VOLOGU-695433 format. One line per 8 residues: number of its first residue (from 1); their letters; for each residue y, z, x of N, C-alpha, C. Coordinates in Angstrom, 2 decimals, always signed. Atoms other than C-alpha are relative to their C-alpha. Layout:
// residues N
NUM	a	Y,Z,X,Y,Z,X,Y,Z,X ~ ...
// end
This chain:
// residues 258
1	magtplih	-1.19,+0.00,+0.85,+0.00,+0.00,+0.00,+1.25,+0.00,+0.89 ~ -1.21,+0.10,-0.81,+3.39,-0.95,+1.40,+0.77,+1.30,-0.03 ~ -0.79,-1.22,-0.11,+5.43,+1.98,+2.65,-0.81,+1.26,+0.14 ~ +0.85,-1.17,-0.12,+2.45,+4.32,+2.79,-0.21,+0.34,+1.48 ~ +0.19,-0.36,-1.40,+2.30,+6.26,+6.09,-1.48,-0.04,+0.38 ~ +1.38,+0.03,-0.48,-0.82,+5.80,+8.20,-0.55,+1.41,+0.12 ~ +0.36,-1.41,-0.11,-0.86,+9.55,+8.84,+0.95,+0.78,-0.90 ~ -0.86,-0.70,+0.96,+0.42,+11.75,+6.00,+0.56,+1.30,+0.56
9	svvvtgan	-0.47,-1.29,-0.50,+0.69,+14.99,+7.96,-0.53,+0.24,+1.41 ~ +0.37,-0.27,-1.40,+0.63,+16.14,+11.59,+0.63,+1.31,+0.45 ~ -0.49,-1.21,-0.66,+1.01,+19.41,+13.49,-0.02,-0.24,+1.50 ~ -0.08,+0.10,-1.46,+2.19,+19.35,+17.12,+0.41,+1.37,+0.52 ~ -0.36,-1.29,-0.58,+2.12,+22.64,+19.04,+0.77,-0.21,+1.31 ~ -0.80,+0.11,-1.22,+4.46,+23.33,+21.95,+0.97,-1.16,-0.08 ~ -0.77,+1.21,+0.30,+6.93,+20.87,+20.44,+1.49,+0.11,+0.29 ~ -1.44,-0.15,-0.25,+10.28,+22.16,+21.67,+0.46,-0.70,+1.29
17	rgiglelv	-0.39,+0.68,-1.23,+10.20,+20.24,+24.98,-1.12,-0.92,+0.46 ~ +1.00,+0.82,-0.66,+8.38,+17.69,+27.11,-0.78,-0.92,-0.91 ~ +0.88,+0.90,+0.75,+5.43,+15.80,+25.68,-0.02,+0.34,-1.49 ~ +0.03,-0.40,+1.41,+5.36,+17.82,+22.45,+1.22,-0.48,-0.76 ~ -1.23,+0.44,+0.64,+8.99,+17.09,+21.63,+0.03,-1.52,-0.14 ~ +0.00,+1.46,+0.06,+8.58,+13.42,+22.46,-1.00,-0.53,-1.03 ~ +0.96,+0.37,+1.05,+5.50,+13.20,+20.23,+0.64,+0.11,-1.38 ~ -0.69,-0.19,+1.29,+7.53,+14.60,+17.34,+0.99,-1.14,-0.23
25	khflqmpn	-0.97,+1.10,+0.14,+10.27,+12.02,+17.98,-0.70,-1.31,-0.35 ~ +0.73,+1.25,+0.27,+7.74,+9.18,+18.02,-0.55,-0.04,-1.43 ~ +0.49,-0.04,+1.38,+6.17,+10.31,+14.74,+1.14,-0.25,-0.99 ~ -1.14,+0.16,+0.90,+9.60,+10.50,+13.11,+0.55,-1.42,+0.01 ~ -0.54,+1.34,-0.15,+10.51,+7.03,+14.40,-0.97,-1.09,-0.46 ~ +0.96,+1.00,+0.48,+7.40,+5.32,+13.01,+0.58,-0.77,-1.19 ~ -0.48,+0.77,+1.16,+8.11,+2.51,+10.49,-0.30,+0.71,-1.32 ~ +0.37,-0.81,+1.16,+6.24,+4.60,+7.91,-0.41,+1.38,+0.53
33	ppeavfat	+0.29,-1.29,-0.62,+6.51,+8.14,+9.29,-0.82,+0.92,-0.91 ~ +0.74,-0.97,+0.82,+4.27,+11.01,+8.14,+0.91,+0.69,-1.00 ~ -0.78,-0.71,+1.02,+5.40,+12.75,+4.98,+0.30,+1.43,+0.44 ~ -0.22,-1.36,-0.51,+5.09,+16.08,+6.82,-0.32,+0.03,+1.48 ~ +0.18,-0.20,-1.43,+5.60,+16.64,+10.54,+0.34,+1.46,+0.29 ~ -0.21,-1.41,-0.32,+5.17,+20.24,+11.68,+0.07,+0.15,+1.51 ~ -0.21,-0.20,-1.43,+6.57,+21.11,+15.10,+0.01,+1.50,+0.27 ~ +0.05,-1.43,-0.25,+5.63,+24.51,+16.46,+0.56,+0.35,+1.37
41	crdsagpg	-0.47,-0.52,-1.28,+7.22,+26.59,+19.20,+0.06,+1.52,-0.10 ~ +0.02,-1.47,-0.02,+7.31,+30.23,+20.27,+1.26,+0.61,-0.59 ~ -1.28,-0.55,+0.43,+11.01,+30.80,+19.57,+0.80,-1.10,-0.70 ~ -0.63,+1.09,+0.75,+12.23,+28.49,+16.84,+1.51,+0.17,-0.16 ~ -1.43,-0.25,+0.15,+15.67,+30.13,+16.75,+0.74,+0.04,+1.33 ~ -0.60,-0.13,-1.32,+16.29,+30.23,+20.51,+0.60,-1.29,+0.52 ~ -0.65,+1.18,-0.58,+18.21,+27.83,+22.77,-0.99,-1.09,+0.40 ~ +1.00,+0.99,-0.39,+14.99,+26.13,+23.86,-0.42,-0.93,-1.12
49	arelrtla	+0.37,+0.83,+1.15,+14.49,+24.75,+20.35,+1.19,-0.70,-0.63 ~ -1.22,+0.58,+0.56,+18.03,+23.43,+19.88,-0.18,-1.47,-0.40 ~ +0.19,+1.43,+0.31,+17.05,+19.75,+20.06,-0.94,-0.18,-1.18 ~ +0.94,+0.06,+1.13,+14.17,+20.36,+17.67,+0.72,+0.31,-1.32 ~ -0.75,-0.35,+1.22,+16.51,+22.00,+15.16,+0.94,-1.14,-0.40 ~ -0.86,+1.14,+0.30,+18.89,+19.04,+15.43,-0.80,-1.10,-0.68 ~ +0.88,+1.01,+0.62,+16.02,+16.68,+14.64,-0.33,+0.39,-1.44 ~ +0.36,-0.46,+1.35,+15.02,+18.80,+11.64,+1.16,-0.15,-0.98
57	srhpnlai	-1.17,+0.16,+0.88,+18.58,+18.63,+10.28,+0.17,-1.45,-0.44 ~ -0.14,+1.43,+0.30,+18.31,+14.83,+10.29,-1.22,-0.59,-0.69 ~ +1.24,+0.53,+0.56,+14.73,+14.41,+9.11,-0.62,+1.03,-0.94 ~ +0.53,-0.98,+0.96,+13.69,+16.21,+5.91,-1.52,+0.14,+0.04 ~ +1.46,-0.11,-0.09,+10.01,+15.51,+6.67,-0.44,+0.82,+1.21 ~ +0.32,-0.82,-1.16,+10.20,+17.65,+9.84,+0.22,+1.48,-0.31 ~ -0.10,-1.45,+0.18,+9.49,+21.38,+9.56,-0.36,+0.68,+1.31 ~ +0.26,-0.75,-1.22,+9.69,+23.78,+12.49,-0.73,+1.29,-0.35
65	lqleatdg	+0.78,-1.20,+0.24,+7.08,+26.53,+12.58,+0.02,+0.88,+1.24 ~ +0.08,-0.93,-1.12,+7.38,+29.59,+14.77,-1.48,+0.35,+0.20 ~ +1.42,-0.20,-0.24,+3.99,+29.95,+16.43,-0.25,+0.44,+1.43 ~ +0.53,-0.45,-1.28,+2.60,+32.01,+19.27,-1.51,-0.18,-0.09 ~ +1.39,+0.42,+0.21,-0.81,+30.39,+19.64,-1.04,+1.05,+0.36 ~ +0.96,-1.03,-0.40,-2.44,+33.44,+21.23,+0.06,+1.23,-0.90 ~ -0.19,-1.12,+0.92,-1.31,+35.76,+18.41,-0.53,-0.39,-1.37 ~ +0.65,+0.36,+1.25,-3.59,+35.63,+15.39,+0.90,+0.11,-1.22
73	ksvqaavk	-0.91,-0.17,+1.15,-0.95,+36.95,+12.96,+1.05,-1.10,-0.04 ~ -0.98,+1.08,-0.07,+1.60,+34.40,+14.17,-0.61,-1.32,-0.43 ~ +0.70,+1.24,+0.37,-0.93,+31.60,+13.78,-0.20,-0.06,-1.51 ~ +0.24,-0.02,+1.45,-1.84,+32.65,+10.24,+1.28,-0.19,-0.80 ~ -1.29,+0.16,+0.70,+1.83,+32.88,+9.23,+0.45,-1.46,+0.04 ~ -0.38,+1.41,-0.12,+2.47,+29.36,+10.54,-0.85,-0.88,-0.92 ~ +0.91,+0.77,+0.86,-0.58,+27.98,+8.73,+0.38,+0.18,-1.47 ~ -0.40,-0.27,+1.38,+0.53,+29.64,+5.49,+1.24,-0.80,-0.38
81	saearlag	-1.22,+0.77,+0.25,+3.96,+28.00,+5.77,-0.31,-1.49,-0.12 ~ +0.36,+1.42,+0.03,+2.42,+24.60,+6.50,-0.75,-0.34,-1.29 ~ +0.79,+0.26,+1.20,-0.06,+24.85,+3.62,+0.87,+0.00,-1.26 ~ -0.90,-0.02,+1.17,+2.73,+25.71,+1.19,+0.73,-1.33,-0.14 ~ -0.70,+1.29,+0.03,+4.55,+22.52,+2.16,-0.97,-1.14,-0.30 ~ +1.00,+1.06,+0.25,+1.36,+20.44,+2.10,-0.46,-0.01,-1.46 ~ +0.32,-0.10,+1.44,+0.70,+21.66,-1.47,-1.39,-0.51,-0.33 ~ +1.39,+0.36,+0.27,-3.05,+21.18,-1.25,-0.44,-1.35,+0.51
89	aglnllin	+0.33,+1.36,-0.44,-2.92,+17.74,+0.35,-0.86,-0.03,+1.26 ~ +0.77,-0.02,-1.23,-4.61,+18.83,+3.58,+0.79,-0.51,+1.19 ~ -0.63,+0.39,-1.25,-3.76,+18.11,+7.21,-0.80,-1.11,+0.67 ~ +0.69,+1.13,-0.63,-4.58,+14.78,+8.85,-0.20,+0.16,+1.50 ~ +0.06,+0.01,-1.46,-3.84,+15.46,+12.50,+0.57,+1.28,+0.59 ~ -0.43,-1.17,-0.76,-3.62,+18.57,+14.69,-0.01,-0.35,+1.48 ~ -0.10,+0.25,-1.44,-2.38,+18.08,+18.26,+0.29,+1.31,+0.71 ~ -0.16,-1.23,-0.78,-2.94,+21.13,+20.44,+0.60,-0.38,+1.36
97	nagvmppc	-0.72,+0.47,-1.19,-0.30,+20.39,+23.07,+0.49,+1.14,+0.89 ~ -0.59,-1.11,-0.77,+1.03,+23.81,+24.17,-0.91,+0.40,+1.16 ~ +0.78,-0.41,-1.17,-0.06,+24.85,+27.66,+0.90,+0.36,+1.16 ~ -0.74,-0.39,-1.20,+0.98,+26.22,+31.05,-0.77,-0.42,+1.25 ~ +0.62,+0.33,-1.28,+0.32,+25.29,+34.69,+0.73,+0.73,+1.13 ~ -0.66,-0.74,-1.08,+1.44,+28.04,+37.07,-0.62,-0.34,+1.36 ~ +0.58,+0.19,-1.33,+0.99,+27.68,+40.85,-1.18,+0.96,+0.18 ~ +1.17,-0.87,-0.14,-2.48,+29.01,+41.69,-0.99,-0.58,+0.99
105	plesatpa	+1.01,+0.37,-0.97,-4.22,+28.15,+44.97,-1.13,+1.05,+0.01 ~ +1.15,-0.90,+0.00,-7.65,+29.75,+45.51,+0.32,+1.37,+0.58 ~ -0.22,-1.26,-0.70,-6.37,+32.39,+47.90,+0.90,+0.98,-0.75 ~ -0.89,-0.91,+0.74,-3.81,+33.79,+45.44,-0.43,+0.18,-1.46 ~ +0.48,-0.16,+1.38,-5.84,+33.57,+42.19,-0.37,+1.46,-0.25 ~ +0.30,-1.38,+0.38,-6.10,+36.91,+40.39,-0.69,+0.02,-1.36 ~ +0.61,-0.10,+1.33,-8.15,+38.08,+37.40,+1.03,-0.06,-1.13 ~ -1.02,-0.02,+1.06,-5.00,+38.76,+35.39,+0.62,-1.38,-0.20
113	gmlevyni	-0.59,+1.32,+0.09,-3.50,+35.38,+36.21,-0.94,-1.01,-0.64 ~ +0.98,+0.91,+0.58,-6.69,+33.51,+35.35,-0.12,+0.23,-1.50 ~ +0.17,-0.31,+1.41,-7.07,+35.32,+32.04,+1.21,-0.40,-0.83 ~ -1.22,+0.40,+0.72,-3.45,+34.68,+31.06,+0.01,-1.50,-0.29 ~ +0.01,+1.45,+0.17,-3.81,+30.94,+31.62,-1.11,-0.42,-0.97 ~ +1.09,+0.29,+0.94,-7.17,+30.85,+29.81,+0.43,+0.32,-1.43 ~ -0.43,-0.42,+1.32,-5.61,+32.69,+26.90,+0.91,-1.04,-0.65 ~ -0.95,+0.98,+0.52,-2.83,+30.11,+26.53,-0.64,-1.38,-0.16
121	nlvgpmlv	+0.51,+1.38,-0.03,-4.69,+26.90,+27.43,-1.31,-0.20,-0.73 ~ +1.29,+0.14,+0.66,-8.05,+27.63,+25.81,-0.08,+0.79,-1.31 ~ +0.13,-0.85,+1.19,-7.99,+30.57,+23.40,+1.03,-0.41,-1.06 ~ -1.03,+0.43,+0.94,-4.70,+29.41,+21.83,-0.44,-1.20,-0.84 ~ +0.47,+1.15,+0.78,-6.01,+25.94,+20.84,-1.19,+0.33,-0.89 ~ +1.15,-0.38,+0.82,-9.23,+27.53,+19.59,+0.46,+0.72,-1.27 ~ -0.49,-0.76,+1.15,-7.35,+29.98,+17.33,+0.77,-0.90,-0.98 ~ -0.80,+0.88,+0.84,-4.94,+27.33,+16.04,-0.91,-0.96,-0.78
129	tkaflpal	+0.92,+0.93,+0.67,-7.76,+24.90,+15.27,-0.78,+0.69,-1.11 ~ +0.75,-0.74,+1.02,-9.81,+27.51,+13.43,+0.86,+0.29,-1.22 ~ -0.90,-0.33,+1.11,-6.79,+28.46,+11.33,+0.35,-1.22,-0.85 ~ -0.34,+1.22,+0.73,-5.96,+24.86,+10.39,-1.24,-0.75,-0.51 ~ +1.22,+0.70,+0.37,-9.60,+23.89,+9.83,-0.15,-0.22,-1.51 ~ +0.10,+0.26,+1.44,-9.55,+24.40,+6.02,+0.88,-1.17,-0.45 ~ -0.90,+1.11,+0.37,-6.56,+22.02,+5.74,-0.53,-1.33,+0.52 ~ +0.60,+1.22,-0.54,-8.29,+19.47,+7.99,-1.20,-0.42,-0.84
137	rtaaqase	+1.16,+0.30,+0.85,-11.44,+19.71,+5.88,+0.45,-0.59,-1.34 ~ -0.53,+0.51,+1.27,-9.41,+19.16,+2.72,+0.41,-1.46,+0.13 ~ -0.44,+1.38,-0.22,-7.84,+16.01,+4.17,-1.18,-0.93,+0.19 ~ +1.18,+0.84,-0.26,-11.19,+14.68,+5.38,-0.75,-0.30,-1.29 ~ +0.75,+0.17,+1.24,-12.84,+15.22,+1.99,+0.75,-0.88,-1.01 ~ -0.80,+0.73,+0.98,-9.96,+13.71,+0.02,+0.34,-1.42,+0.44 ~ -0.43,+1.29,-0.53,-9.40,+10.68,+2.26,-0.82,-1.16,-0.57 ~ +0.67,+1.22,+0.44,-10.20,+7.19,+1.07,-0.56,-0.78,+1.19
145	hqglscrr	+0.46,+0.69,-1.21,-10.87,+6.15,+4.67,-1.38,+0.48,+0.40 ~ +1.34,-0.31,-0.46,-14.43,+6.01,+5.91,-0.01,+0.13,+1.53 ~ +0.10,-0.15,-1.45,-15.56,+6.95,+9.42,+0.99,+1.04,+0.51 ~ -0.86,-0.99,-0.64,-13.55,+9.01,+11.87,+1.28,-0.64,+0.51 ~ -1.29,+0.51,-0.47,-9.84,+8.48,+12.53,+1.08,+1.03,-0.28 ~ -1.14,-0.87,+0.28,-6.43,+10.16,+12.56,+0.52,-0.18,-1.41 ~ -0.41,+0.21,+1.39,-5.85,+8.66,+9.12,-0.73,+0.95,-0.93 ~ +0.82,-0.88,+0.82,-8.59,+10.90,+7.79,+0.24,+1.46,+0.40
153	aaivnmst	-0.24,-1.35,-0.53,-8.64,+14.13,+9.85,-0.41,+0.00,+1.47 ~ +0.29,+0.02,-1.43,-8.50,+14.69,+13.59,+0.60,+1.21,+0.72 ~ -0.47,-1.04,-0.93,-8.14,+17.37,+16.26,+0.11,-0.65,+1.36 ~ -0.22,+0.57,-1.33,-6.63,+16.20,+19.54,+0.51,+1.10,+0.92 ~ -0.38,-1.00,-0.98,-6.50,+18.57,+22.48,+0.61,-0.68,+1.22 ~ -0.62,+0.57,-1.19,-4.05,+17.71,+25.25,-0.60,+0.66,+1.23 ~ +0.73,-0.52,-1.15,-6.14,+18.11,+28.37,+0.53,-0.66,+1.27 ~ -0.42,+0.61,-1.26,-6.06,+16.63,+31.88,-1.21,-0.44,+0.80
161	vlgslekt	+1.05,+0.43,-0.90,-8.16,+14.73,+34.37,-0.24,+1.06,+1.07 ~ +0.18,-1.07,-0.97,-7.62,+17.77,+36.62,-1.09,+0.98,-0.44 ~ +1.10,-0.83,+0.49,-10.20,+19.53,+34.43,-1.35,-0.68,+0.10 ~ +1.25,+0.76,-0.13,-12.83,+16.88,+35.21,-0.76,+0.47,+1.24 ~ +0.83,-0.42,-1.13,-15.65,+18.21,+37.40,-0.26,-1.16,+0.94 ~ +0.33,+1.17,-0.81,-16.48,+14.71,+38.58,+1.18,-0.46,+0.85 ~ -1.18,+0.48,-0.71,-12.89,+13.92,+39.61,+0.60,+1.03,+0.97 ~ -0.59,-1.06,-0.81,-12.18,+17.24,+41.34,+0.02,-0.29,+1.51
169	pelyssmp	-0.03,+0.24,-1.45,-13.21,+16.20,+44.90,+1.14,-0.90,+0.46 ~ -1.05,+0.92,-0.42,-10.67,+13.38,+44.98,+1.41,+0.45,-0.40 ~ -1.32,-0.41,+0.50,-7.85,+15.21,+43.16,+0.40,+1.42,+0.40 ~ -0.27,-1.42,-0.24,-8.10,+18.81,+44.35,+1.12,+0.23,+1.01 ~ -0.95,-0.28,-1.08,-6.05,+18.62,+47.56,+1.45,-0.21,-0.42 ~ -1.38,+0.28,+0.42,-2.99,+17.18,+45.81,+0.53,+1.02,-0.99 ~ -0.44,-0.98,+1.01,-2.92,+19.79,+43.01,-1.04,+1.11,-0.13 ~ +0.99,-1.09,+0.05,-4.93,+22.96,+43.77,+0.42,+1.12,-0.96
177	vvsyrcsk	-0.41,-0.97,+1.02,-3.87,+24.69,+40.54,-1.27,+0.51,-0.70 ~ +1.34,-0.40,+0.39,-7.10,+26.59,+40.06,-0.08,+0.51,-1.44 ~ +0.09,-0.55,+1.35,-6.34,+28.53,+36.88,+0.18,-1.09,-1.06 ~ -0.23,+1.12,+0.92,-5.01,+25.39,+35.15,-1.24,-0.89,-0.08 ~ +1.19,+0.87,-0.03,-7.98,+23.27,+36.25,-1.15,+0.63,-0.76 ~ +1.13,-0.67,+0.64,-10.53,+25.85,+35.12,+0.20,+0.12,-1.51 ~ -0.26,-0.14,+1.44,-8.84,+26.42,+31.76,-0.14,-1.33,-0.72 ~ +0.10,+1.31,+0.64,-8.68,+22.69,+31.05,-1.44,-0.51,-0.01
185	aalnmltk	+1.43,+0.34,+0.04,-12.33,+22.22,+32.02,-0.66,+0.71,-1.18 ~ +0.51,-0.74,+1.16,-13.07,+24.91,+29.44,+0.48,-0.62,-1.31 ~ -0.52,+0.67,+1.20,-10.83,+23.13,+26.91,-0.79,-1.28,-0.28 ~ +0.84,+1.19,+0.18,-12.83,+19.96,+27.52,-1.33,+0.36,-0.65 ~ +1.25,-0.44,+0.60,-16.00,+21.88,+26.70,+0.21,+0.38,-1.47 ~ -0.31,-0.33,+1.39,-14.35,+23.26,+23.55,+0.11,-1.26,-0.84 ~ -0.15,+1.27,+0.72,-13.45,+19.71,+22.54,-1.36,-0.61,-0.31 ~ +1.34,+0.56,+0.19,-17.04,+18.59,+23.03,-0.76,+0.78,-1.08
193	cqaigyre	+0.65,-0.83,+1.02,-18.33,+21.53,+20.96,+0.57,-0.28,-1.39 ~ -0.64,+0.33,+1.28,-15.81,+20.78,+18.21,-0.48,-1.34,-0.52 ~ +0.45,+1.34,+0.39,-16.90,+17.14,+18.21,-1.39,+0.06,-0.63 ~ +1.36,-0.14,+0.55,-20.50,+18.17,+17.60,+0.04,+0.79,-1.31 ~ -0.02,-0.87,+1.16,-19.64,+20.90,+15.12,+0.67,-0.57,-1.24 ~ -0.78,+0.49,+1.14,-17.20,+18.97,+12.93,-0.27,-1.46,-0.38 ~ +0.28,+1.42,+0.28,-18.66,+15.43,+12.98,-0.39,-0.22,-1.46 ~ +0.51,+0.20,+1.35,-20.50,+15.80,+9.67,+1.05,+0.27,-1.07
201	egilcaai	-1.07,-0.27,+0.96,-17.31,+17.03,+8.01,+1.07,-1.09,+0.02 ~ -0.94,+1.11,-0.04,-15.49,+13.83,+8.92,+1.24,+0.25,+0.82 ~ -1.16,-0.33,-0.83,-13.15,+15.39,+11.50,-0.21,-0.52,+1.42 ~ +0.07,+0.56,-1.35,-12.59,+13.39,+14.67,+0.54,+1.02,+1.00 ~ -0.45,-0.91,-1.05,-12.24,+15.44,+17.88,+0.01,-0.73,+1.34 ~ -0.11,+0.66,-1.29,-11.00,+14.14,+21.22,+1.02,+0.74,+0.86 ~ -0.97,-0.57,-0.94,-9.08,+15.19,+24.33,+0.74,-1.15,+0.67 ~ -0.82,+1.05,-0.62,-6.25,+13.21,+25.93,+0.66,+0.53,+1.26
209	hpgwvrte	-0.71,-0.27,-1.25,-4.99,+13.24,+29.51,+1.30,-0.80,-0.04 ~ -1.27,+0.71,+0.16,-1.26,+12.40,+29.28,+0.52,-0.67,+1.26 ~ -0.48,+0.50,-1.28,-0.98,+11.41,+32.93,+0.83,+1.07,+0.71 ~ -0.88,-0.90,-0.75,+1.17,+13.06,+35.58,+1.42,-0.33,-0.43 ~ -1.23,+0.31,+0.71,+4.39,+13.28,+33.61,+1.17,+0.84,+0.53 ~ -1.22,-0.63,-0.50,+7.94,+14.12,+34.69,+0.57,+0.97,-1.04 ~ -0.44,-1.04,+0.92,+8.36,+17.31,+32.67,+0.21,+1.28,+0.80 ~ -0.13,-1.30,-0.65,+9.08,+20.95,+33.43,-1.32,+0.42,+0.62
217	lggeqapl	+1.32,-0.34,-0.49,+5.33,+21.36,+33.89,-0.42,-0.94,+1.13 ~ +0.45,+0.99,-0.98,+4.70,+18.14,+35.84,+0.87,-0.12,+1.23 ~ -0.90,+0.07,-1.14,+7.75,+18.31,+38.10,+0.70,-1.35,+0.13 ~ -0.83,+1.20,-0.17,+10.35,+15.75,+39.18,-0.70,-1.10,+0.79 ~ +0.68,+0.99,-0.82,+7.94,+14.02,+41.57,-1.04,-0.81,-0.78 ~ +0.99,+0.70,+0.82,+5.67,+12.88,+38.73,+0.42,-1.45,-0.23 ~ -0.34,+1.43,+0.13,+5.48,+9.07,+38.41,+0.30,-0.48,-1.41 ~ -0.14,+0.46,+1.38,+5.44,+8.86,+34.59,+1.16,+0.69,-0.71
225	tveesvag	-0.99,-0.63,+0.87,+8.36,+9.42,+32.25,-0.71,+0.49,-1.26 ~ +0.56,-0.51,+1.25,+7.74,+11.37,+29.05,-0.13,-1.13,-1.01 ~ +0.01,+1.11,+0.95,+8.59,+8.25,+27.04,-1.18,-0.94,+0.25 ~ +1.12,+0.88,-0.32,+6.01,+6.13,+28.88,-1.33,+0.63,-0.40 ~ +1.25,-0.69,+0.33,+3.27,+8.73,+28.49,-0.22,+0.05,-1.50 ~ +0.18,-0.18,+1.44,+3.89,+9.38,+24.81,-0.16,-1.33,-0.74 ~ +0.21,+1.33,+0.60,+4.18,+5.68,+23.95,-1.47,-0.39,+0.10 ~ +1.42,+0.28,-0.18,+0.69,+5.29,+25.39,-0.86,+0.88,-0.87
233	imtvlgnl	+0.77,-0.94,+0.81,-0.61,+8.40,+23.63,+0.01,-0.42,-1.47 ~ -0.09,+0.42,+1.39,+0.64,+7.12,+20.28,-0.91,-1.19,-0.29 ~ +0.92,+1.13,+0.16,-1.28,+3.88,+20.79,-1.44,+0.48,-0.03 ~ +1.35,-0.55,-0.03,-4.40,+5.86,+21.68,-0.33,+0.68,-1.33 ~ +0.22,-0.69,+1.27,-4.02,+8.02,+18.56,-0.28,-0.98,-1.12 ~ +0.18,+1.00,+1.05,-3.74,+4.94,+16.38,-1.33,-0.72,+0.07 ~ +1.26,+0.72,-0.18,-6.94,+3.50,+17.82,-1.24,+0.89,+0.01 ~ +1.15,-0.91,-0.05,-9.14,+6.61,+17.77,-0.98,-0.29,-1.14
241	sekehgtl	+1.03,+0.27,+0.99,-12.43,+6.03,+16.00,-1.29,+0.72,+0.43 ~ +1.31,-0.60,-0.30,-16.10,+7.06,+16.05,-0.35,-0.15,+1.48 ~ +0.34,+0.27,-1.41,-16.41,+5.52,+19.54,+0.62,+1.00,+0.95 ~ -0.71,-0.94,-0.88,-13.89,+7.97,+21.02,-0.28,+1.46,-0.35 ~ +0.30,-1.36,+0.43,-15.24,+11.03,+19.19,-0.70,+0.77,+1.12 ~ +0.61,-0.83,-1.03,-15.99,+13.78,+21.71,+0.23,-0.47,+1.42 ~ -0.27,+0.51,-1.35,-14.46,+12.00,+24.70,+1.33,+0.50,+0.53 ~ -1.28,-0.26,-0.66,-11.67,+12.59,+27.21,+0.60,-1.36,+0.34
249	lswegetl	-0.65,+1.30,-0.18,-9.23,+9.67,+27.22,+1.30,+0.16,+0.76 ~ -1.30,-0.01,-0.66,-6.27,+8.81,+29.39,+1.05,-0.49,-0.98 ~ -1.12,+0.47,+0.83,-2.84,+8.02,+27.93,-0.01,-1.52,-0.16 ~ +0.14,+1.46,+0.11,-3.76,+4.36,+28.51,-1.26,-0.41,-0.75 ~ +1.18,+0.30,+0.79,-6.96,+4.63,+26.47,-1.28,-0.12,+0.81 ~ +1.19,+0.07,-0.84,-9.39,+4.76,+29.41,-0.85,+1.24,-0.21 ~ +0.91,-1.13,+0.10,-12.47,+6.97,+28.95,-0.19,+0.62,+1.37 ~ +0.09,-0.71,-1.28,-12.49,+9.60,+31.69,-1.25,+0.88,+0.03
257	pw	+1.18,-0.88,-0.10,-15.46,+11.60,+33.01,+0.40,+1.46,-0.19 ~ -0.26,-1.43,+0.18,-15.70,+15.26,+32.07,-0.06,+0.72,+1.34
// end
């Protein structure tokens, strides 16, 4: 039907800057944008969310949700707000984008530091996905689309090739961020488990490596701009199907080894 959005609703976590913010912008700029775009961040009223608030003032389909992904009560409150706006329609796409990458060579890794990064990069996406799962199930069951796709229901975890066991020997020396690497390897395993667990319910699950991007996390020396990375990610999202279910993909659509 003309004018009907390909994706009716999407949640992007960590959306006040970098890749998350650019994803929100791209969704809003689509010819037929989603009817509901939910952008989450830890401090929705703070200076770090100023650009997001400006976008929301211009786009009535954008709602900002305050969300601390590692806090169960915060997650439930955000989900309740989203479900009220969705009015029973369900959620088509959840993008778990929020994450951290602190400096962490082997010799300075600590138990506390490792656990903090795991909590944000792994436990957070797990809690957020579990909380939004009923809305994803609703969308999958109600969809007229067959097979697996973002048009029906999908969970996309923003991961990295740095979490690939196979690629570690060639990539370790350039970025020995041990806590980040280990947490993303665990996120890849979570993605694989989700793919197996939710397949029969019609929910697509995949992980995406956005590339080495020039953000606060990636640093100024990164070769990719945020715009280049997200333009590629949007193409990948539009092409996700049964073939990509349970895989790790690059921002250019290449299947990467776990």
